[in-house]
C-alpha positions, -999 to 999 in steps of 0.1 A, spaced: -668 -224 561 -698 -220 541 -731 -239 547 -741 -238 512 -729 -272 494 -727 -253 460 -698 -231 476 -680 -260 489 -669 -275 455 -633 -261 462 -628 -288 486 -629 -292 525 -612 -261 544 -576 -255 542 -566 -265 579 -560 -296 594 -592 -318 602 -604 -319 643 -611 -356 636 -611 -382 613 -628 -414 612 -636 -444 592 -674 -452 587 -682 -489 595 -705 -514 589 -720 -514 626 -729 -479 619 -754 -484 588 -793 -484 585 -810 -514 564 -798 -497 529 -762 -496 539 -759 -458 543 -743 -448 574 -769 -435 601 -770 -398 604 -767 -401 642 -732 -416 638 -725 -388 617 -738 -363 644 -718 -378 671 -685 -376 650 -694 -337 644 -704 -334 685 -669 -349 693 -649 -326 669 -670 -295 681 -665 -305 718 -625 -307 711 -625 -274 694 -647 -258 723 -626 -275 750 -594 -261 738 -608 -224 734 -627 -226 767 -594 -240 783 -614 -267 803 -645 -289 802 -674 -281 779 -710 -297 774 -732 -297 744 -764 -276 750 -777 -274 714 -775 -280 678 -791 -249 662 -785 -260 624 -777 -294 608 -776 -298 571 -771 -334 554 -760 -328 517 -748 -364 508 -750 -399 523 -719 -414 539 -711 -452 529 -693 -479 548 -653 -473 542 -656 -435 536 -630 -416 556 -649 -388 571 -631 -358 582 -648 -331 605 -636 -297 603 -647 -275 635 -641 -238 641 -652 -215 670 -673 -186 653 -686 -170 687 -678 -170 723 -703 -156 747 -699 -153 784 -702 -191 790 -710 -203 758 -692 -211 723 -705 -217 690 -688 -240 667 -694 -245 628 -685 -280 618 -683 -292 581 -679 -330 573 -662 -340 544 -659 -377 531 -633 -392 509 -644 -426 491 -623 -454 485 -590 -449 475 -597 -419 455 -590 -384 468 -621 -366 459 -635 -347 490 -674 -347 493 -694 -325 513 -716 -345 534 -728 -325 562 -725 -292 581 -741 -277 614 -737 -252 645 -732 -266 676 -735 -247 707 -711 -255 740 -712 -242 777 -683 -244 796 -685 -257 829 -665 -262 862 -659 -295 881 -693 -295 897 -710 -291 861 -720 -252 868 -713 -232 837 -683 -211 842 -671 -177 821 -647 -182 790 -623 -156 785 -631 -138 757 -595 -130 743 -581 -162 742 
């Protein structure tokens, strides 16, 4: 997955999206664009799901180390988030997330955001726990 929108012209990753959602009117700013925070929350849900599967248990978000907004999201856009674990540490996981929008009834996919999110695996008490480096 690339962070440069110029290299994303081929379309979204050739994998199943981790999360899909429809942008709704209640998520807009006064200009009719979807709030960036809504999109970040969708990305965090997708990244958390990927990190949870890889860590085989509960994770918490500890950082967003990169976030790029390429194009706006509009009401009615179908937003697909693609999450890939790109690094596994002792207790942490770094997840690259790309979001793509499909507008209206068309089938054109538009790169709207990408970012790097860091999660930490935690136990039942919320304390960091080791992630299996080989899974």
